[in-house]
N, C-alpha and C positions, 0 to 999 in steps of 0.2 A: 707788670708790663704786659702790653697785648698788641695784637695785629688788628688793624681796622682797614676798612675800605668803604667807599661811598656806595650808597644803596644803588643797585643797578636799575631800579625802576624810576630813577631820576626825581625822587622826592626830597633830595637833600639831606637825607639821614645817613648816619654812620652805622656800619654793621660790625659787630665784634667777631673776629674770626678765631680767636684763641690766644693763649699766652705765648710769649716769646721766651720766657724762662722756663725752668723745670719745677717751679714750685707746685707741691701737691697738697691736698688736704685729706687727712686721715682721722677719723673719729673726732671731728671738730678742731683739730690742730693743723695750722698751716706749717708745712715742713719744707725746708731747703735741702734737697738731697745733697747739694755740694757741701753743706755744712757737715753732714755726717761722713761723707767721702773723705773730707779733709782731716776729720778726726782719726780715721783709720790710716791714711797715708802718712800721718806724722809718725807712725811707728816705723822703725827701720826694717822690720821684717815684712812689710806689705809695700809692694811697688805700685800697685793700681787698685783702685776701688770704684765700683759703680753701685748706686743705690737707686732703687726705683719701687714704685707701688705695683703689686701684682694682685690679681683676682682670678686665680686658677679655679676656684669654686665659687659659684655665684653667691654674692653677699659676703664673701670672706676676703676682705682686703687685708693684704700684709706688706709691711715694709721689708724688702729683701735687700741684703748686701752681697755684692759679688766682689771677691777679693783675690788679687793675684800675688802670691809671695815673691819676695825679693830674694837675692842671693843670701841675705842675712837670716833667711827663715830656717836654715839648717838644710841638711841633705837627707835623702831618703828616696823611696821609691813610690810611685803613684801620684795622682793629682793632689797638689797642695800639701805635699810632705812638709812637715815642720810647723804647720799652722794648726792650732786646736780651736775649733769653733766655740767650744764651751768657754775656754779661757778668753777668747775674743769677745764673747757676749758679756762675761763678767766685767771685762775691761771697759766696754762701752757703757755698761750700767753704772759703773763707778764714776764715770766722767760726763755722762750725757743725761738730760732729762728723760724720764721714763718713755714719753711718746716718741722720742728720737732713737730708741734702741731698736734695731732691726729684729723681727721675729725669727728670721732665718738667715743664716750665713752660708754662702756657697763659695767654696775655694775652687779656683780654676787655674789652669796653666797659663791662659792668655784670655783677654777679653775679645769677643767676636767683634770684627769691624765690617762696615759696609765698603763697597768699592771706593767711596770717597774718603775713607779713613776715619769715619765717625762710628760711634758705638752702635752696633746692630742689636737693639733692644729685643727684637723678635727672636733673635738667635740665642738669647740667654736661656739656660735651662731652668725649668721649674724646680724648686727646692724639693728634695726627696723627703718622704716621711721617714722619720728615724725608726728603724726596726733592728731587733737583735735576734740572732738565731737561738740563743739560750738566754731569754730574759730571766733575771733573777726575781724570785718571789719575795714578798715582804717577810721580814724576820720578826717583827714586833707588832704589837696591837696598834701602835702609832703609824707604822708603815702601812699596815693594812688599811687604816682609815684614810691615809693620804692617797693611796692607790685608788680607793673608791671616790674620794673627792676629785682627784684628777680626772677620772673617766666621766663623772657627772658634769664637771665644768666644761670639758672638752666635747661632751656629747658622743663619747666613744662607746662602742658596743662592748669592748673587752678593757679590763683594767690593765695599765701599763706595768711593765717591770720596774723595779726601784732604780734602775740606771737609765731609764729612758727620759729624755729631756721634755719638759712641759712645752717648750717652743718648737722643737722638732716634731712634736705630735700635733702641731697646728695651733698652739697658744700664741696670744699676742698680749699687748699691754692691757686691753680692755678685759680680756679673760683672765689676766693675772690679777686684776682688781677683784673679779668675782671670786677667784680662788682664795684670795686673802679673806674676804668676807666669809666664805664657807668654812675656812680653817678656823677663824675666830668663833663662829657660831657653833661649829660641831665639836671642836676640840678645846675651846676656851683658852687658846694660847695666842699670844701676841706675835704677829708676823706682818712685814711690810712688803710692798710691791718690789722694792729694790732687793729684798731677801730673795724673792722668786727669781729674779734676773740673775743674781749671784749664785743661787743654789737651786737650779731648775729641776733637779731630780728628786724623786721621793726620798732616796737615801741621804742626799745632801741636805734636803729641807728638814728631814726628821732630825738630823744632827743639830741643825740650827735651832730648831724648836726646843730642843733639850735644854738650851741655855736662855730661851726667850722668857720675857715677863708674861705670865698668864694675862690674858685680856680681861679676865674678871678681877685681876688684882692691880689694875693700873692705878697709880697714885691719884688721889682726888685733887681737883683743883682748889687751891687755898688763896685766900686773899693775902697779898704780901705787904699792902700799905693800908693805913686807916682810910676809912671811907669819908670823903668830904661832905660837908653839909649840902653843898650844891654840886650836883654831878656834872663834870664838864661834857661838852659835846664831843662826840666822836667825829672823825674826819669827814664821814658822809654826812652826819648831821650838820656840821659846820658849812659845808657846801651848800647843802639845800637851804640853810638859813641866808647865806650870802645871796643866792639866786633869788630868794624870795624878797630880799631887801632891794634888790636891783629892779624889780618889776615896778611900774608906775601905779598900778593898781593892785589892790588886794585880791589875789586869786588863789584857789586851792589847787594849784597845778599838780601837787604830788600826793593829794589825798586820794585813796583808793576806796571808793564806796562799795559796800557788799550788802546785797539783799538776800535774806533767807526766808523761805516760805516754810512755816512750820504747820505740820498737818494735825497736830494734837493741841489741846488746850494748854496754855503756858501760864505758869505762876510768875507774874511780872516781878513781884517782889524777890523771889527766889532767884530769878535770872539777874536781876540787878545786884544782889548780893554776890552771886558768882562772878560777874564781871568786874565788880569792885575788888574782889579777892585776887583776880588775875592781875589787875593794874597795881595793887599793893605789893604782890610778889615780884613783879617786873623790876629788874635791875636791883633787887635787894637780897636775893638768895644766892 
């Protein structure tokens, strides 16, 4: 939904002034903040929630959730007593797609409001970088490797302690994917993005890796049914065939021509044999 107005120059055109809803786009995904807010406020220990996109550092966009605890959140002293951001992030990761899980959770006593009673987004504080006065050092070679990988993926100058959260240090879903790739490549152990959200510290992730299936030992893909003499079309191939039949004339609408300029002399017979071998292997191995 958007706001429009007639062109002031009198040319009869409409000008787009902006969206009337709060939909945002983050790393290619369209996100409705109200959907994430409703997910949190369904919990009895959360009274209010506000989710928005922040860019406190140029080029570093992050989805941030601001939460106000209810009376059911427990008693204690200090802002947000009774709510555990790490537990809330794991809860969100278990129920929401990865791209909807906030990178940072900020617990407040109340949400700031404008004189008109609306949410004052400018008054919401930036999430603090997680720091500990006595950061625990890695205890095992696996934790040492994970601390180094955390620092490399986050672009940090110093390696984090084993209790520091990947997301409190500036991580988000895209960096979590890079972290998963780095762990698989360097440690040869299987781990998923959801594992990072549910176990975001080096200590927790190291424990989870202990029982994970090594990436180098993933079970091979095997054929479960006999191969038919005539291979059926995939859904995408069937759609293209249908569209082709609907056209009045024969056209190569979906062919993609490729021209390669070869700098050296080419053995045409060898090239033909190589291409034939690729075609023979396609859909048969």
